[in-house]
N, C-alpha and C positions, 0 to 999 in steps of 0.2 A: 509182622512177627508177634503182635500182641493179641490178635483176635483168637487163634487156636488156644493159646494159653488161657485166655479168659473163659472159653467154653469148658475146658477141662476143669477149671476151678469151680465153675457153676455146677457141673454134674456132681462133683465131690461134695459140694454143699448140700445138694438134694439128698444124697445117700445118708449123710449125717443126720439130716432132719427126719428121715424115715426110721433110722435106728432109734432115735429118741422117742418117737411115737410108739414103737413096739415095746420099749422098756416101760413106758407109762401104762400100756395095756396089761403087761404082765404083773406089774405092781398092783394094779386094781384087782386083777383076778385072784391074786394071793390073799389080799385083804378080804375078799369076799368068801374065799374058802375057809379062812380062819374064823369067820363069824359063825359058821355051822348052819347057816340058813340059806335056803335056795333063794328067797326073795326078802329084801329089807322093806321096812315100811316106806312107802313113797312120800318124799317131801319135794314136790315139784318146784317150789320157789327157790329153795336153797340150791338145788342141783343146777338150775338155770344160771344163777349168779356165779357159781363156781366155774361152770363151763365158759361163760363170757370172759371171766377174769383170766382163765388159762389161755383162751384164744388171744386176748389182748397182750398178754405177756409174750406169747410166741411171736406176735407181729412186731412188737417193739424190739425183741431180741434180733429178729431177722433184719429190721431196719438199721439197728446199730451196727450190726456186723457188715451190712452193705456200705454204710458210711465209712467205716474204718478201711474197708477194701478200696473204696474210691479215693480216700485220702492217700493211701499208700501208693496208688497208681499215679496220682498227681505229683506227689513228692518225687517219685522216681523219674517222672517226665521232666520236672523242673531241674532236678540234679543233672540229668543227661543233657538238657538244653544248656544249662550253665557251663558244664564242662566243655560242651561243643563250642559255645560262643567264646569262652576263655581261650580255647585252643586256637580258634579262628582269629581272635584279636591279637594273640601273641604273634601269629604268622603275619597279620597285616602290619602290626607295629614294627616287626622285624623288617618288613619290606619298606615301610615308611622311613625307618631309621637309615636304611641304605640310601634312600633318595635324599633325605635331609642331611646326610653326613657331609662334612666339608671335603671336597674332592682333593686328591693329592695332585702333585704337579703332573701336568700332561694328561690327566684323566678328564674325560668329557663330562660336562654337567648336564643335568636334566633340563628339558625344555620348560619355559615359564608356564605354558598352558597346563602341563602335567603338575607343576607345583601348585597352580591354582586349585586343581581338583583335589590334590592331596591336602591342602590347607582347609579346603571346604569340608572334607571328610573328618579331618583331625578335630576342628573346632566344633563340629556337630556331635562327635562321639565321645570325646574325652575332655577332662579338665585341661584348660589351655595353659596352665602354668609351665609344665615341662616343655610342651610344644612351643610356647612363646619364646622360651629361652633359645631353643634350636633355631626357631624362625629368625630371631635377631642375628644369630651367628651366620646363618646362610645369607641373610641380606647383606652383611658386611663383605662377604666373599664373592658375591655375584658380580663379575666384571665384564660379562658379555651381554649385549643388548637382547640376544635371543633368550638367554636364561634368566635375565633380570625380571624379578617378580613385578616391578613397577612398570615394565614395558607393556604390560597388559592394558594399561590405561590408554595406550595409543592404538589399540586394535578394536575394530568395530564390533567384533563378535563377543569380546569379553569386557569391554569398558564399563558398561552399566552394572553387570554382575560383579565385576571387580570392585567398583566403588562401593556397592552395597555390602560386599563381603568385608571390605576394609572398615567400613563404618561399624559393622556388627562386631568385628574382632576388637576394635578399639573400645567400643562401648562396653563389651563384655569385660574387658580389662578394667574399665572404670568402675563397674559394679563390684569387682573383686577388691579394688582399692578402697571402696566404701566400707567394707567390713573388716579388712585387714588392720591389724594393730601395729603401728610402727615401733612401739616399745618391745614387741616380741621379735627376737632375733631371726627366727625362721620367716615370720611374716615380712620382716624388713627386707630380706633378700628377694622375696617375691615382689614386694612393692617396687624395688629397683628395676626388676625386669619389666613390669608394666609401665613404669614411668619412662623407661627407655623407648618402649614401643610408641608411646604417645609423642615423645619428643621427635622421634624419627619420622613418623608418618604425618606430622603436622608441619614439617619444614624439610625441604629437599636438600638443604645444605650439607647434611650428614650422610647422604646416600652415596655409597661408593661408586655405584654404576653411573650416577649423574656426573661425577667428577671426571670421568673418562671422556674422550673426544666423542665417542659414539653416543654418549648420554646427553650431550649438549642439545641435541635436537628435541629432547623431551622436556627441557627445563621450563619453558614458558607454560606448556600445557599442564605439566605436573604441579607447577606452582598454583595454578587455578584449582586443580583437584584438591590440593592440600587446604586451600582456603575454604573450599566446599565442605571438606571433612571437618575442618575446625569449626565452621559455622554450625554443622549438624551436632557436634559434641557440645558446643556452647548452648545450643537450644535445649538439649536434653538435660543439661545441668552439670557440665564438666567442672566448673569452678567450685561449686559447693562440695563436690566429691574430693577435690584436691586440697581444700583449705584445712589447715591444722592450726587455726589461730590461737586456740586456747593453749596449745603446746608451746607456741612461740611466745605468748604472753608469760607463761609460767617460767620460761627460761630467760626472760628479759632480753629477747633478741633485738628489740627496738633500741634500747639503750646501748647495747653492744655495737650495733650498726652505726649509731651516731658517733660513738667513740672512735670507731675505725675511720669513718669518713671525715672526722674533724682532725685527725692526726695528719700533720703536714706531709710526711713521707707517704703514708698510705693514700692520702688524697691525690697526690700527683700520679700515683700508679693507677688508681681506680678511674679517675676522670680522664686520663690520657688514653685508656683502653676502652672506655665505654662508647658504644655507638648510640645514635639517637633513640632507636626503639628500646634498647636495653635501659637507657637512662630514664625514659618515660616509665617503663615498667617498674624500675627500681623506685622511682619517685612515687608512683601510685601505691606500691606496697608499703613504703615508709609512711605515707599519709594514713593508710588504713591501720597499720600497726600502731602509729601514734594515737589514733582515735580509740584503739582498743586499750592501749597501755597509757592511760591518762596521767598516771602518777609520774611515769618517766618523761612524758611530754611537758608537764608542768615544770619539772626539774631542769629540763634542757631546752626550753623554748627558744632561746637565742641560737643555740647550735642547730636546732631543727630548721629555723627559718634560713639560716646561712646555707645549710646543705640544700634546702629546697631551691634557693635562688641559683646556686651553682648547677644543680641538676637541670633547672629550666633553661639556663644558658646553653647547656649541652644538648637540649632537645629542640633547638631552633628549627630543624628541618624534618622533624618526624611527623608521620601521619598514619602509617600502617597499623601501629598497635593501638591507635586511639579508641576504636570501638570496644576493645576488650578491657579497658581500664577506666572507662567513663565513670562508673559507679564509685570506684575508689577515689578518683580525682574530685568528684562532687563533694566528698567529705571535707575538702579543703576550704570551701566557701559555705559550709553549713553554719547555722547560728551557733552551734556548740563550739566549733573551731574558732569562729570569729571572736567569741567572748574569751576564749582561752588565750589567743594570741594578743588580744588587746586588754589583758588583765590589768596592766598598770593604769591604762586610761580609764577603765571601768571603775577602779578603786578611787582614782582621782575625782571622777565625776560624782561618785557617791558621797565623798567627803565634802565637796563644794556645791552640792545640789541646792541647799537652802538659799544661799546668797545669789546663785544664778537664777533661781525661780523668781526671786523678788525683783531682779532687774528686768526679767522678761515681761513682767506684768505692767510695766510702765507704758504710758501712752506715747507712741512715737510721733504723733501729730505735732506740728510746730506750734509753739506757744505764742499767743498774741501779746502777752505781757512782757514788756522790755526787761523788767527786773528779773523775771523768770528766765528769759533768754540769756541774760548775763550770768545768772547763777549756773545755768546748764553749761555755758561755755567755760566758766571757771572750773566746774567740777570735771569737765572732760580733760582738762590739763592734768588732773591727778589720776586719770584713768590709765594707769601704767599696765603693761602686759603682765599677766599672772603666770605665764609660762615663758621661760627663756629657752632659746634654741640649744643651749649647752646643757640643759638640765637632763636628768635621767628619764623623766617622764617623756620628754621630747624624743630622745633616742629610742626609748621602748615603744613609742608610737610610730615613728617613721620607719622602723625596720619591717614590721608586718605590712605597712603600706607599700614598701619597695617590693616585698614578696608578691603581693596581689597585682601590682603593676607589671612585674615580670611575667606573672601568670597570664595576664590579659594579652601581653605582647607575644607570648610563645604559643599558647593554646588558642590560636585564632578561631579554630573550628568551634570552640566552646565559648566564644566571647559573650554571646547573648545569654547563655546559660549562667556564666560567671556573674555578669552584671545583674541578671535577675536575682541570683542568690544573694548578692551583696546589697542590693537595693530594697528588696522586699522584706528583709528582716528588719525589725525595729531596733537593731543594735548598732550597726556600723555608722550610718549617716548621722544619727544624733551625736555619737561620740566624736566623729571628725568635725562636725559643725561646732560642737562645744570647744574643741581644741582650737579651731580657727578664731572663734570669738575671744578666747582667752589669750591670743597672741598679742592683742592690743587693739586700739581704736580702729574701726573699719576693717575688722577681721585681720589685723596684723599687716595692713597694706604697707606701712612704713618698713616693716621687717623684710618683706619680699623685695621691695624696691631697693633697699640698702644692699641686700645680697647680690642683686643684679648690677648695682652700681659698682660694687667691688670687683665683679667679674662679669662684664657684659656678655650676653649670649650664652652664659654658662648656667645651666640649671641642674648641676650635679649634686647640689646640697640635698640631703635626705628630705628636708621639709617640702621640697618641690614635688617629690613623689606623693606626699600626703595631699597636697593641693590638687594634683592631677587626678589621683584616685577619687577624691571627693567630687570633682567636677564631672568626671565620666560617670560615676555612679548616680549622682543627682540628676544628670541629664537623662539617663535611662529611666529613672523613677518618674520625673516630671512629664516625660513624654507619654508614659503609659497611664498617668492619672487622668481621669475625666474631671469635669468641672465640679461635680458633687464631691468627689474625693479630695480635690485640691482646695476648693473655696469653702465648702460647708463642713465636711468631716475633718479637714485640715490634717491629712495623713502625714505624719512625721514632722512637717514644717508648718509653722503658723504664717499668717500674712506678714507679720513683722519680720519674720525670718527671711521671707522672700524679698522684702524691701531692703533689708540690710545686705543680703547676699548680692542682689543686683547692683546696689551702690558700690560695693567692693569690686565686683567684676568689671563694672563700667569704668571705674577709675584705673583699675589695674591694666586693662587692655589699652586704654588711652595713653597712660603715662609710659608704659614700657615701649610703645611705638614712638610717641611724640618726643620722648627724651632719648631715643636711640639705645635703650637698654637691651632690646632685642632687635636685630637688624631685620628689615622687612623681607630680605631674601631668605633669612633663616626662619622667620616666624611661622610660615605655613607648615614647616616640618618639625617645629618645636611642640612636643607633647603638652607642655605646660600651657603655652599660649593657645594652641588649637583647642584644648579641652575647656579652657576658661572662656574662649570666644564662643564655643558651641553652647555652653550653658547660658551665657549671656544672651545669645540669640533666642534660645528657647524661652527664657523668662520674658524677653521683650515681646515675642510673638504672643505669649499667653496674656500679657498685659494689654497688648493691642486688641485682642479679641474680647477680653473681659478684664477691666482694669483692677489692679490691686495696689498700685503705687500712686502717690499724689501727683498732681500736675507738675510738669517740668522736671520730674524726677530723673529722666534719662539724659537731660542736658548736662554737659560738662562745663563747669564754670572756671576751669583752669585757664581758659583762653577765650577771648571775646569772639563771637561768631564772625564779626567783620574781619578780624585779624586772621581767623582760620580760613575764611573765604579768600582773603588776599593771598595767603600762602598757597592756597589751592590754585588760584589763577596764575600765580607765578611758577607753577609746576613743581612745587615741593613734593618729593616722593612720599614722605611720611603722611602728609595731608591727603594725598591721593589714595594711599593705602587705607587710611582710616575712613575715608569717604566711601570706599568700596565695602569695607567690612562692617563698620558701625556708623552708618550715616545719621542715626538718631541722636548723635551727640550735639548736633546743631539744630536750631528750630526749623519747623516745617516750612515756614515762609521763606527762609533762606535757601532751602533745598528747591523750592518751586522756582525761585529766581535763578538758581543755577541751571535748572532744567530749561527755563526759557532762554537762557544764554546759550546753552548747548544747541537748542533748536536754531537760534539766529546764526550761530557759527556755521551750522550745517547748511543753512540757506545761503549764506555768503559763499561758502565753498562751492555749492551747486549752481550759483548764479541765479538765485530765485528772488533776490531783493532788488528794490528800485535803486538805481544809481544815476549819477549825472549823465553818464554816457549812454545808458541803455535801460530799457524796461524789460522785465522778465516776460518770456512767452507764456501765454495763458491758454487754457483749454475751455472752450465754450460748449455748453450743453443746453439743450432745449427740453423742458420738462412740463408735461401736462399735470396740473394739480390733482386731477382724478387718478393719475397713474404715476405718482411721484416715485414710488419704489421701483416699478418696472422700468421706467425711462432712465432713472438713475443707474440701475444695475446694468442695463443694456449699454450705456455710454461710458460708464466708469469702471466696470468690473475688470476690463482687460487693459486698463491703463498701467504702464510701468510705474514702479514706486517713485521715481524721480518726478514724473508728471503729477502724481497724486500729491506730492509734497509741494508742488508749485501752485500757481494761481489758477483757480477754477472759477469761471464765470457762468452764471445760471440765468436763463431766460425762461420765465414762467408763461405758460399758455393757460388762459382762463377757461371756464366751462363753455363759453361760446366759441372757443377755438381761436380767440384773438390774443395777441401779445399783451401782457400786462404792462402797465405803465411802470416806469422806474428803471434806473440804470444800476447794474450790479457793480458796486465798489466794495465788495465783501459782505455787505449787509444781506443781500438776496441769497448769497451762498450760505451764510450762517442760518438763515431761515430754512433753506432746503435741507441742510445737514440735520438740523434739529427735527424737522418734520419726518425725514427719512428714518432716523434712528427711532423716533417715537413710534412710528407705524410698524417697523419690522419687529419691534419688541412687544407689540400688542398681542397677547395670547389669543385674542379672538380671531385673528387672521390665520393662525395655524400655519405659519410659514416654515417653521423649523421641523422638517421631515428628513428622513434618512437620505432621500435623493436630492436634497437641497444643500449639499455640502458647499457648492460654489456660492450659494447665497450666504452661507455662514461666513465664508472668507470675505465676501463683499462687505458684509456688516462689520466685520473686524476692521477692514480698511477704513470704513466711514468713521467708526469710533476712534481709530488711530488718528485720522485726519482732524477730528474734533480736538483731541488732546494735543496734537501737534500745533494747532492754531490757537490753543488756549480757549476754546469754546466749551463751556460747561453745558452738559445735557442731563436731563432728569431721567437717568437710567440706573436704578439700584441693582447691583449685582450681588449674588450670594457670596459670602466670604470664601467658600471653597473654590469658586470660579476665579476670584481675584488672586487667590493663592496659586492657582495654576497659571494665570497670566504672568505672575512674578517668577514662576519656576520653583517655588519653595517645596512643592510636593516631591521633588527629586532628592531632597535631603534625607539622610538615613534617620534623622530624628523626627521626621514629620509623622503625625498620627492622623489617619483619615477619620478616625472616630470623633475627633474633637469638632470637626466642621460638618459632620453629617447632618445635624439638626437643621442647618441652613438649606439643605436640599430635600431631605425626607425625615420629617420629625417623627413620624410613626415608626419607621424602621429604626431610628436612633433610640427610641424608647424601648423597642423590643430587644435590641442588642444590649442595652443597658440592663434590662431585666435578666438576660442570659448571663451577663458578666457577673452580676451580683447574686445569682441564684444560689441559695444555700444547700439545696438538695442535690440529687444525682441528675445532672444534665442529660444523661443517657435516657432518662424516662421521657424526655421530650422527643426522642427519635429523630434527631436532626442529623444531617450529613453535610459534608463539605461541598454542597451544591445548592443552587437556588432555581426556582421555577419562575418563568416570565410569560405573561400572556401577550402574545403577539398576534393581533387581529383575530382573536378567538382561538388561536392555536397555542398550546402550552409547550414552551421550550425550556429545557433544563440546561443550565450552565454550571460547569464544574469550577469551583474556586481553586482547586489544585488538580493535578493529573490524577485521575481515578477517584475524584472526590465523592462520587455517588456511593462508593463502597466504604468510605471512611466515616465512621460515626463520630459525632461530637461528644466528648467526655469532659469531665471536670479538669483533666490534665491539659486538654488542647482547646478549651473553650475560648481562652483569650486570643489565640491565633485565629480561631473561626470568626470571632467578632471583628477583628481588624481586617481580615480578608473580605468579609461580607461588606464592610463599610467601603473598602477600596474598590470592590466590584461595582457598587452602586454609584460611586462618585467618579470613577475613572474609566473602568472597562466598558460600562454600559453606554456612556456618552463620549467615548474616546474620540471617534472620528469627527463629531461635530465640534468638540472642544478644540481639537488640533487645527481644524480648518479656521475657526474664528481667531485663535491666537496667531496662526500663520499670517492672516490678513492684518491683524493689529500690529504685529512686529515688522511687517513690511513697511510701515510708516514710522513707527516709534522704535528707536533703537533699544534693544533689550538692556544694554548697560545703563541707560538712563533710568530705567524702572527700578534698578537695584537700590536707588536712593530712598524708596518708599516702602512702607509696610502695606498690608492688604487694606486696612481702613484708610490709610493715606492715599492709596491709589484710587479708591472710591471717591475720596474727596477731590482728587485731581480731575476725575471724570465728571463728577456731578456737583462739585462745590459744596458749600456748607448746607447742612440739612435744615437749618433754621429758617425763619421767615425773612422776608426782604427787610433790610435795615434802611428805612426811609431817611433817618437822620444822617447816615453815612452817605447816602445818595445826594442829599441836599448840600452837605459840606463840600462835595466835589462837583458841583454843578456850575456851569458857566452860563451867562445870560447875554442875549443880544436883542437888538431892535427896541431898546428902551427899557426892557425888563431888568430888574435888580432883585436882590434877595429879599428886600422889604416891600416890594411892590404888592399891592393888594391882591392882584390876580395870582401872583406866585404864592402868596400866603394861603389863598383859597385852595390852590392846587395841592399844596402839601397837607393842608387840613383835610381835604377830601380823601387823599391817599391814606392818611393815618386813621381817620375816624369813620369814614363812610364806606370805604372799600374793604372787601374781604381779602384774606391772604391769596385766594385764587385770582381775584381781580388785580391785586398788586402784581402778581406774576404775569398776567396778561398785559398790564401796563408796561412792564419791563420788556416783554417780548415785542410790544408795539413800537417801542422806541429804539431797541437794540437788536431785535431779531432773536434774542435769547431770553428764555423765561427764568433763568437762574442768574444771580449776580456773579461778577467776576470772582475768581477763586480767592484772591487776597484783598478783596474789597474794591469799592468804586474808585479808589485812588489809582488803581492799576487798569481802569477801563481806558481803552485806546480806540478812537479819540475820546476825550472826556465827554460826559453827558452835558448837553447844552439845551437851552430853551430860547426860542426866538419869537418875538411878537410879530404877528402877520395880520394884515388888514385886507389883503386881496387873495384871490385864488392862486394856486400853484402855477398856473399858466401865466399869470400876470406878475408873479413875484420875481423881482429882479435883484433881490437882496437888500441889505441895509443901506439906507441913505441917511443924510443928516436930518432930513425932514421926518422920515419914518421913525428914527430913533427918538427925536424930540417929542413926536406925537405919542409914542409909546411910553416915554418916561413921564410925561405930564398927563397921561391918560386922556389925550385928545382924540376923540373918535371921529372918523370920517363918516361912518354910518354904523348902524347897529350890526354887530358881528354874530348875532344869534343864529343866523342861518348857516354859518360855516362850521364844519366839524374840525377838530384837531387832526393834524396829519403829522407824519414823521418822515425822516430820511435816515433809515437804519444804517446806511453806509457810514454816516457821520455821527450816529447816536444823537440825532437832533430831533427835538419835539417842536413843531410849529403850532403855537398856541395863540388863537385869537384873543383879543382884549375884550373878554366878556364883561357884561355890566353886572351880572349877578352870579353869586356862588352856585346857586341851584342850576343855572344854565350850564355853567362849566361842568358840574358833576354829571348832568344828564347827557350832554354832548360827548363828554369823554367816555362815559360808560357805553354809549351807543357805538362809538368808534371802536372800542375794545372788543365788543361782542359781535361786530358785523362780519368778521372773518372774510373780509373782501380783498385780502392781499394788498396789492399796491394800487387797487382801483379806487380806494376811498377818496383820493384827491380828485 
């Protein structure tokens, strides 16, 4: 319709242009006639300029007119389009209103798929405010599964598009909420509509259709969909959109809520109707509001903590709402909140800082001056407690401790996060430690014991919450500290603090059990006792690895070791419990004796000891000296544990294939055992391979047999391996990082660098994985599932460091370690090992690390054949061992006479049978033992003939040295040295 009209207009424009041109020509002719001249003087330049200007003006006029015409055409088109679209929208809107209207009784509702298309069109074309309101009304009235909008989530054709549409609808509503002002009345109504949409579609409990029987089939699936939608909104920033914190602070909502929840009548109503998740959300909101409204929190600190404790008690079984309130809850254990809740204690410490600092600088080492000791003892009597339990400072300190204890018990999923927040700040632990120190001597030990004496097994007094919180937080801190932080930087605590702390805990644990203040049946479930015991064990293990306490610090002097052992042997339950939990309270030698008694009891039970009626059955094996490991493994690896614990006799075959001289009465077996263990642990033989797990188990059995029989062998184990043998690595407080240097010093150094790195760890481009070179092939191991894709950052570097240490110490050698420990514990009962720490277990295996004590050996030596302690040959022997022999040769001498190169664990007083020296004048074949004549000859140094051609020999089964009566000291030295270095086994005689 527009093209003909346009042509008509264009032709009319051309006619107008022609008329204008004619008029211009007439005007020019008239002017010429008036001039009266046929021709004017010619001015070429001026005429040309005028002509060009006229042509330019005509062109501009034509262009302007064309633009106006085009503009008019466009405006007309836009107006017609707008009117057409408006008319169409009204028609569509009218149709949509008919679809979205609430049906009357008996009227059929529209199908859910049609509703989906309608909603899609509505929210794309119009502002969703009005539609959202109708949308919510229809949702409430949809009572049929076919017409229920939510039922589309259960259809394959619409489910994905439906979820996407729902996310878009709700997020568009969030964007409107972001700009709307709640103080504006119109905006407030709109806000309520969008909030209702959010509440409805993020929880199915309010859906009318779901409440019907037909809707129950959708409940589980739609619940997962709601969680998906909620997660999407949370990721895009739902909570920042919803928060109106400043408005809440302005209206003092925090203070009003506290007043409401502390009112007795309101409290009963609120707490009786609150469910777990709602209680958690309310608690999280109160924490955040309190953190915002500090003035109100300071004024109502006590009410705030009381309300928090009651809310935590209501939250015992909640977990679903946890991910959404974590950030709010973390404010509760922030440094700012800790300082605020412990304001009274902070002020107390500040007032008394000077006197306390002076006391801490004193030297804790015991004085050698008797007068000074007496003065210290007298002054300690005047060391009265500075804080009384009934004081206001005590109550103000115990209440927040009770709050944090309840928080740890309730929010178990956040336990490590809470302990980390409480321990890493420089506020809480120093405050609590100062409080304990000011309760009286030995950290108020008398106070705690008196409370338990008044009410045994009762730890309801608020001060026990303080002690428990301190022990749990300190345990977490000390576990994560490396040696540099603990011993050199002295983070939070000094060495004197650790000494005082361990003394208090040692006495507290011992006395509450020994005096039956806490029953042994109740103790494991008592928070106070278990937390104190855990911290005590951590401190003892750190001291065992690197000492910070003086010698005998861990022994309890309340009871004599002999009396304690007597009670233990009589079956006293408290003594047995203490021996299981804190065996370090009695000396190491007493525990070794208990271990030997346990072994002898088991041997008696199994019938493995000599008796008048019968001798135990023995196992005989034949071993070639050149194949000592292979022959031993072949004959002993498959023996059952009972046979391994029994008597094993060994027959050696020499290099010529002949039986060696000598009868095994335990001496030959001891030599076999020591030689076997020494060879299998020789790195040059490369016996420890992945396919040698059976050999690992065999070696574990041999080492277990050595410990079982009390044979010490020179095999130094790494501390981490001893820890695994004791099973300490299974404790939640064990840190792999502490013992990593004993296995891989370079890796430990690298991990320490990462832990203390001040810059951005992300620049190192590390992931939660590690590469291992396996026979030229690079293998990647993930420290956690999907670790290759998880970068190491400043936030997770501590976790990475500990996981890496754990991988190197446990996962990488897991199979070999388990095989060895399985073999060891097949002989030695695991419960017996609990009496020892890792260094003490090493001592049990290898004895003392010092040199051979010749004087101790001499004191416990017996003499036969005329020899005595002052005989000149005997004096020569001891002088040669002391002055002429090296430590290595002394060990060879001990091995020569006892089959063991290491002295007995508790000294030569416990060597069985005792070491003895007998004077001999004839060869072993002619030796018939001591007679009156031989004894007299030896005693008076009467020689039958020169003994210079005979070498010293031994009978290792009886720890006997057969020493000829040499005429010179030099001869004795040379002959003895030759015998020791000959390595001829039992052929030397």
